[in-house]
N, C-alpha and C positions, 0 to 999 in steps of 0.2 A: 630553743630549749637548751638549758645548761645540762652538760654531761658530767657525770662524776665517774672518774676512773680511779679504781682502788687497786693498788698494786701490793701484793704480799710477797715478801721474800721467803724462800723455802727454809724449812728446818736445816740445822746443821747436820752435815753428813760426814763420812770419813774423810773425804778430800779436804773439806773446810777445816776440820780438826787437825789435819796433818799440814795445813798451810800449803796446799798444792792446787794447781788448776784442776777443775772437775774433769774427771775421767769417764763420766757416765755411770759411776756406781750408784746403786740404789740407796735410799736412806737405811740407815741402820736402826737398831731398836731404840737407842736413846733419841734420835731424831723423831722417830715415829711416836714415841711416848710423849714428847715435848709437843708435837703437833696435836696430838689427840687432846692433851691438857688445854690447848689454846682454842680448840674448836667452837666453844660456846661464845667466843668474843668476835667471831667473824661477822662482818656486816652483811645484810642481804643485798642481793643484786639481781637485776633483770637477766643478765647475762654473766656466766661465769666460764672463765677460760683457764687454761694452763700451758705453760711453755713445754716443749716436747721432752725435756730432760727428765731422766728417771727420778731425780730429786724432787723437781716441781710437781711431777705427777703423783709421786708418793706423798708429798706434803698435802696436795690437794685431796687425796683420798683419806688421809689421816685426819684432816680437818672436817671430813664429811661432805666434801664438795662433789657434786656431779659436774665436772668440768669438761669442756670441750677443748681438745689439745690442738685443734686445727688452725686457731687464729692468733694465739699469743706468740709474741716474738721469742725467738731462741736466744741463748747465750751468746756472748762474744766468742767467735771462732778463733782460738789461739793456735790452730794448726798443730804443728809437731810439738808444741810445748804442753799439749793435753796430758794431764796426769803428773807433771813435773812441778816442783816447788820453785817460787821465785828465788829463794836462797841458792838452789842448785843452778838455776839458769844464770844468776848474777855472777856466780863463780866461774861457770863455763863459757858464758857469752856476755861479758859485761858490756860491750859496745852495742849489741843487739838489744839488750834490756834497756840500756840508756837511750837508745834511739826510740824505742817503743814507748817509754814513758815521757819523752819530751817532744815527740812530733806525732800529732794526731793523724797523720797520713802513713805513718810507718807500719809495716806488718812483716818484721823480719822472721816470725815464726811460719810464714806461709799462709796464715789464715787471714782474718778480717782486721782492717784498721780501726782504730777508734773512730775516725771520720766516717768510715762505712757503717759501723754500728749506729752512731748518732743519726745517720740519714735513714737507715732502715727503721729504727725504732720511732723517729720522728714521723716517717711517713705512716706507720701503723697508727700512732696516736692521732695524728691529724686526719687519718681516714676513718676513724670511728664515726658512725652516724650519730648526730645528737639525739635522735629519737630512741637511741639505746637507753637513755636515762642513767642507769647505774650499771657499770661494767666492773667486774671484780676478776683479776688476773694473778694467778701465782706464777711469778717470773723471777729469773735470776737477779741477784744484786746489780750486775752489770747493766741490765735492762732498766731496773728502777733508776739507777743513776743517769743513764742515758735519756730516759723520759724527762727526768727533772732538768737536766741541762738543756734539752730541746724546748721544753714547755717554758722555761724562763728566758730563753734566748741567751744563755751564758756561753762563754767561749769554751771550746772543747777541753782546755787544760784543767777546767773546774772539776771535770769527771773524777780525776784522781784524788780530789780533795773531799769527796762525799762517801761517807761510810753508811752502809745499809747492813745492819745486823739481822741475824736470822729471825724469822717470824715477826717481822714488823710490817706496818700498814703504812703506805705512803699514798696519800690522796691528791689527785689533780682534778680541779673543777673548772669548768668553762667550755671552750670549744677551740678549734684550731686558730692559732695566732693570738689567743688570749686566755691563759691558764693562770690559775692560782694554785699554790702548792702548800699542803699540810704534810710535813715530814714525819717520818718513821715513828708511829706509835706502836709500842709492843702490843702483841696480842697476848692477853692473859686470861 
C-alpha cells in the first residue's frame, strides 16, 4: 500500500518574524489568524499528528485539527542558540556558525547536528506503517526539509538550500526507500 505523508509547516510566530531560532513561544494573533484562514484547505488524513512545539500545536489547533502530539518529530535542537538570531550568532561566534553550516556532523551549539536530525526524521518517516494510508503532520520547517532530503536520498548539504515557507503543504508518497515529493503548496 502507498503511504501519503503530508507535512504542514506552522504559521509564522514572533521568533520567525524576528529571524531568530524558536524559543518555545506560542503563536501570536497574526499567526493564529492566518492559520484559521487556511483551515478550509487542509487535506483529510487517517492520522493527524503535530510536533511538540507550541508553534506547531497552536497551528494545528487554529487549523481545526485534533492532532496527536506524541508521534511527530520535534524541531532541530539548537541547544544554547535557542531564541537567538543567526545575525547575532554570526557576529559573536563566526567560526561556530561556519562549522555548523558547512559540516553536517557539527553541533557547536551543544544541541543536535544536522546529520542527527536527518537520521531521526528519516527513521520516523521510514517507520510509518504503510497501512496508515494518509498521515498529516504539522511540523517545523527543519523537519520538512529533513524529510525531503531523506526521502530523495540527497546529500545533507542540500538541507540548507531548501526553503519551507509558513503554512505550506509538502507531500511525500510511497514507502521506505522509495518516495516521491510534491513541494510546498500554500494553504489558502
